[in-house]
C-alpha positions in Angstrom: 0.7 -14.0 21.7 -1.9 -13.8 18.9 -0.8 -12.7 15.4 -2.3 -9.2 16.1 -0.3 -8.9 19.3 2.9 -9.7 17.5 2.2 -7.1 14.8 1.4 -4.5 17.4 4.6 -5.3 19.3 6.7 -4.7 16.2 4.9 -1.5 15.3 5.6 -0.3 18.8 9.3 -1.1 18.3 9.5 -4.2 20.5 11.3 -7.3 19.2 9.2 -10.5 18.8 9.8 -14.2 18.1 8.4 -15.1 15.7 8.8 -12.2 13.2 5.5 -11.3 11.6 5.2 -11.6 7.8 2.6 -11.3 5.0 2.8 -13.0 1.6 0.3 -11.6 -0.9 0.3 -12.9 -4.5 -1.4 -12.0 -7.7 -3.8 -14.3 -9.6 -2.1 -17.4 -11.0 0.8 -17.6 -8.6 -1.4 -19.5 -6.0 -2.2 -22.1 -8.7 1.5 -22.6 -9.4 2.0 -23.2 -5.7 -0.8 -25.7 -5.6 0.9 -27.5 -8.5 4.3 -27.3 -6.9 3.1 -28.7 -3.5 0.5 -31.0 -5.0 -2.4 -29.4 -3.1 -3.6 -26.4 -1.1 -2.2 -27.3 2.3 0.6 -24.7 2.0 -2.0 -22.0 2.5 -2.6 -23.1 6.1 1.1 -22.5 6.9 0.7 -18.7 6.4 -0.3 -17.1 9.8 -3.1 -14.5 9.6 -1.0 -11.6 10.7 -2.7 -8.9 8.8 -6.3 -8.8 7.4 -7.2 -6.0 5.0 -10.8 -4.8 4.4 -12.6 -1.8 2.9 -15.9 -0.1 2.9 -15.0 2.2 0.0 -15.6 1.2 -3.7 -12.8 3.5 -4.7 -12.7 2.3 -8.3 -16.5 2.3 -8.8 -17.0 2.1 -12.6 -19.3 2.0 -15.5 -18.4 -0.5 -18.3 -18.0 1.1 -21.7 -17.0 -2.1 -23.6 -15.1 -5.3 -23.0 -11.8 -3.4 -22.4 -12.8 0.1 -21.3 -14.6 1.6 -18.3 -15.3 5.0 -16.9 -14.5 5.6 -13.2 -16.4 7.8 -10.7 -14.3 10.9 -11.7 -15.1 10.6 -15.4 -11.8 9.2 -16.5 -11.7 6.4 -19.1 -9.4 3.4 -18.4 -8.3 0.5 -20.6 -8.0 -3.0 -19.3 -6.4 -4.4 -22.5 -3.1 -5.7 -21.5 -1.3 -5.4 -18.2 -1.2 -3.0 -16.4 -4.6 -1.4 -17.0 -4.0 2.2 -17.8 -5.6 5.7 -18.1 -6.7 6.6 -21.6 -8.7 9.7 -21.1 -8.7 11.9 -18.0 -12.0 13.1 -16.7 -10.9 16.7 -16.0 -9.3 18.1 -19.2 -9.1 21.9 -18.3 -7.4 23.4 -15.2 -10.7 24.5 -13.7 -13.9 23.1 -12.3 -16.3 25.2 -14.4 -17.9 22.3 -16.2 -16.8 19.4 -13.9 -18.9 17.8 -11.2 -16.6 16.4 -8.5 -18.2 13.3 -7.0 -19.5 13.0 -3.4 -18.2 10.5 -0.9 -21.5 8.7 -0.8 -21.0 7.6 -4.4 -18.1 5.4 -3.2 -19.0 4.4 0.3 -20.8 1.1 -0.1 -23.0 -0.3 2.7 -22.6 -3.8 1.1 -18.9 -3.5 1.4 -19.2 -2.4 5.0 -21.3 -5.5 5.8 -18.7 -7.6 4.1 -15.8 -5.9 5.9 -17.4 -6.3 9.4 -17.9 -10.0 8.6 -14.3 -10.4 7.6 -13.1 -8.7 10.8 -15.3 -10.8 12.9 -14.0 -14.0 11.3 -10.4 -12.9 11.9 -10.3 -11.7 15.5 -6.7 -12.7 16.0 -5.4 -10.6 13.0 -4.2 -7.1 13.0 -7.0 -5.6 10.8 -6.7 -2.6 8.6 -9.1 -0.7 6.4 -8.0 0.9 3.2 -9.5 2.7 0.3 -7.2 2.5 -2.7 -5.7 5.4 -4.6 -3.9 8.2 -2.7 -4.2 12.0 -3.1 -1.4 12.2 -5.6 -2.5 9.1 -7.5 -6.1 10.3 -7.7 -5.0 13.7 -9.0 -3.3 12.1 -12.0 -6.2 9.7 -12.4 -8.3 12.8 -12.9 -5.9 15.0 -14.9 -3.5 12.5 -16.5 0.0 11.8 -15.3 2.0 14.1 -17.5 -0.6 16.9 -17.1 -0.3 16.7 -13.3 3.4 17.2 -13.5 2.8 20.3 -15.7 0.1 21.5 -13.3 2.5 21.5 -10.4 4.6 24.1 -12.3 2.1 25.9 -14.5 -1.2 25.8 -12.5 -0.2 25.5 -8.8 -3.2 27.3 -7.4 -5.6 25.1 -9.4 -3.6 22.0 -8.5 -3.9 22.8 -4.8 -7.6 23.2 -5.1 -7.8 19.8 -6.8 -5.7 18.3 -4.0 -7.9 19.9 -1.4 -11.1 18.5 -2.9 -9.5 15.0 -3.1 -8.3 15.3 0.5 -11.7 16.3 1.8 -13.1 13.2 -0.1 -10.5 11.0 1.5 -11.3 12.4 5.0 -14.8 11.2 4.4 -13.4 7.8 3.5 -11.3 7.8 6.7 -14.5 8.7 8.7 -16.3 5.7 7.2 -13.3 3.4 7.6 -12.6 4.1 11.3 -16.1 2.9 12.1 -15.0 -0.6 11.2 -13.5 -2.9 13.9 -10.0 -2.3 12.7 -6.6 -1.4 14.2 -5.3 0.8 11.5 -6.1 2.8 8.3 -4.1 1.8 5.3 -3.3 4.7 3.0 -1.5 4.6 -0.4 0.3 7.1 -2.5 3.2 6.5 -4.8 5.2 9.7 -4.4 8.4 8.3 -5.7 10.0 6.4 -8.6 13.2 4.6 -8.3 15.2 7.8 -8.6 13.5 9.7 -5.8 10.4 11.9 -5.1 8.7 12.5 -8.4 8.0 16.2 -8.0 11.0 16.8 -5.7 11.1 17.1 -1.9 10.4 20.8 -1.8 7.3 20.7 -3.9 6.2 17.5 -2.1 6.4 19.5 1.1 4.1 22.2 -0.3 1.5 20.0 -2.1 1.4 16.7 -0.2 2.9 17.0 3.3 0.1 19.1 4.9 -2.7 17.0 3.2 -1.2 13.7 4.3 -0.8 15.1 7.8 -4.5 15.8 7.9 -5.3 12.2 6.8 -2.9 10.6 9.3 -4.3 12.8 12.1 -7.8 11.8 11.3 -6.8 8.2 11.8 -5.0 8.9 15.0 -7.9 11.0 16.3 -10.1 7.9 16.0 -7.6 5.8 17.9 -6.2 4.0 14.8 -2.7 3.6 13.5 -1.7 5.1 10.1 0.0 2.8 7.6 0.7 3.7 4.0 1.9 1.9 0.9 4.4 3.9 -1.2 6.5 2.5 -4.1 9.7 4.1 -5.2 12.2 6.1 -3.1 11.0 8.4 -0.4 14.3 8.5 1.4 14.6 12.2 0.9 11.4 12.9 2.7 11.6 10.3 5.5 12.0 12.9 8.3 8.8 14.6 7.0 6.9 11.4 6.8 7.8 10.6 10.4 7.0 14.2 11.5 3.4 14.0 10.1 2.7 10.8 12.0 3.0 7.8 9.7 3.3 4.7 11.9 4.2 2.1 9.2 5.7 2.5 5.7 4.8 -0.4 3.5 6.6 -1.7 0.3 10.1 -0.6 1.2 11.2 -1.3 -2.4 14.8 -2.3 -2.4 15.3 -1.5 -6.0 14.6 2.1 -5.1 16.1 2.5 -1.6 17.9 0.3 0.8 15.8 -1.2 3.6 18.9 -1.5 5.7 19.7 2.3 5.4 16.2 3.1 6.2 16.3 1.0 9.3 19.7 2.4 10.4 18.6 6.0 10.1 14.9 5.9 11.1 14.1 2.5 12.4 13.4 3.7 16.0 10.8 6.2 14.7 8.8 4.3 12.2 8.0 0.7 11.4 8.7 -0.9 8.0 6.7 -3.5 6.2 8.1 -5.2 3.1 11.7 -5.1 1.8 12.1 -8.2 -0.5 12.6 -7.2 -4.1 9.7 -8.0 -6.3 11.5 -6.7 -9.4 14.8 -8.5 -8.8 15.2 -11.2 -6.2 11.8 -12.8 -6.4 11.4 -13.2 -10.1 15.0 -13.5 -11.2 16.9 -14.8 -8.2 17.9 -18.4 -7.5 16.4 -20.3 -4.6 19.7 -19.6 -2.8 19.5 -15.9 -3.6 16.0 -15.7 -2.1 17.0 -17.6 1.0 20.1 -15.4 1.5 18.2 -12.1 1.2 15.3 -13.2 3.4 17.8 -14.4 6.0 19.6 -11.0 5.8 16.3 -9.1 6.2 15.3 -11.2 9.2 18.6 -10.7 10.8 18.8 -7.0 10.4 15.4 -5.4 10.1 13.6 -6.6 13.2 16.4 -5.4 15.6 14.7 -3.2 18.2 11.4 -4.1 16.6 9.6 -2.1 13.9 9.5 -4.6 11.1 7.0 -6.8 9.2 8.5 -9.0 6.5 6.9 -9.0 3.1 7.6 -8.8 -0.6 7.7 -5.1 -1.8 4.8 -6.1 -4.1 2.6 -9.1 -4.0 4.2 -12.0 -5.9 3.8 -11.0 -9.6 2.3 -13.2 -12.3 5.8 -13.8 -13.8 6.9 -15.5 -10.6 7.6 -19.2 -11.1 6.2 -21.8 -8.9 9.7 -22.7 -7.7 10.6 -19.2 -6.7 7.2 -18.6 -5.1 7.8 -21.7 -3.0 11.3 -20.6 -2.1 9.9 -17.3 -0.8 7.3 -19.1 1.3 9.8 -21.6 2.7 12.4 -18.9 3.4 9.8 -16.8 5.2 8.7 -19.7 7.4 12.3 -20.7 8.2 13.8 -17.3 9.0 10.9 -15.8 10.8 10.7 -18.7 13.2 7.6 -20.5 11.9 9.2 -23.9 11.4 
């Protein structure tokens, strides 16, 4: 089978040998691996299971100075230090009286579309997904500020729902543009949780986000595409809801926030999981043996009955040493059946 076929088998809950995996990394980690291996040949050992593209310039920006830019929603961001962060929200008042909400055409980029089609054509054996960045919740705090959004949920719920509706309609246009690409799935993203649980609580999540996420997933399904979504933090309390509204693959599966093994035990026959190796714990701070032991455990338990793609919960972070990055790669190859 081609890499695409193997991914599809797993998503449809059928076991495969080998087990598919992805291994993204942030800038600098690849250079450490080049140094560790004395060349770039290690890159050819990673099968092209999943290829990600976009036709949406979701973070379209106007530079203000060397360390600041304004996004398409009028919010000002700082790139001084890591991570980049919101300094000034674009919508300061809980109304739209003097605020011009951007149109989808501002973000949908014909040049990106041409690039995305080319990438897909060059990777015919990959499972291909089209994404467009920030999710509905994430975009709402991009526009209003994180603390203010948490206050809006309580103090201005009608306004907040109108804001979410406007963002959802925008994202439906992004989905419409994305499904025209030669892809297998649409890759959504929304960090609803932190490491303690759902940020606004399960009941409020069900009011504010469940119906809007359902519309987005349905739009993907109506076009014959699978729905995948990144979500950091713990969403264990709303897993039945996420399954109910049609998410096919949950990506990240952050073990510092929720147990991949418990997720698999409770819901592994209803949804596929992608991720699971700790990017805040095992990868940066574990020994080589720690990494090998955890990858072996993931590969032994998570693919049972299908429904699993191995990956770090986050791409290998800049603080990852060359030795640990190499241990992750070598463990992935060994325990997924690629050696």
